[in-house]
C-alpha positions in Angstrom: 90.1 -231.6 133.5 92.4 -230.2 130.9 91.1 -227.6 128.4 92.2 -228.0 124.8 91.8 -225.3 122.3 90.8 -226.5 118.9 91.7 -224.4 115.8 89.8 -225.1 112.7 91.1 -223.9 109.4 88.8 -222.4 106.7 89.1 -223.0 103.0 90.6 -219.5 102.7 93.4 -220.7 105.0 94.2 -223.3 102.4 93.7 -221.5 99.1 93.5 -217.8 100.0 90.9 -215.5 98.5 91.4 -216.3 94.8 87.9 -216.8 93.3 89.0 -219.6 90.9 90.6 -221.6 93.7 87.6 -221.1 96.0 85.2 -222.1 93.1 87.2 -225.3 92.5 87.3 -226.0 96.3 83.5 -226.2 96.2 83.7 -228.9 93.6 86.3 -231.0 95.3 85.5 -234.3 97.1 84.8 -233.8 100.8 87.6 -236.3 101.7 90.2 -234.2 99.9 88.8 -231.0 101.5 89.0 -232.4 105.0 92.5 -233.8 104.5 93.7 -230.3 103.3 91.9 -228.5 106.2 93.6 -230.9 108.7 97.0 -230.3 107.2 99.2 -227.3 107.3 99.3 -227.1 103.5 98.5 -223.9 101.6 97.9 -223.9 97.8 98.6 -221.1 95.4 97.7 -222.4 92.0 94.7 -224.1 90.5 96.9 -226.8 89.0 98.3 -227.6 92.4 94.9 -227.7 93.9 93.6 -230.1 91.2 96.6 -232.4 91.7 96.1 -232.5 95.4 92.4 -233.1 95.1 93.0 -236.0 92.8 95.7 -237.5 95.1 93.8 -237.0 98.3 90.5 -238.3 97.1 92.1 -241.6 96.0 93.6 -242.6 99.3 
């Protein structure tokens, strides 16, 4: 049986340690959070995070 190593990203891996971004992260829809955690995307501004949250929660 093959052994697969699974790496799970944390919110800090997506938005860093910026307090405003982490605070908004907690308010985002779970669907958008999951899609960002599963991607390789990193976000550096609040506006970018809000735009992604809006887009990803609609799909």
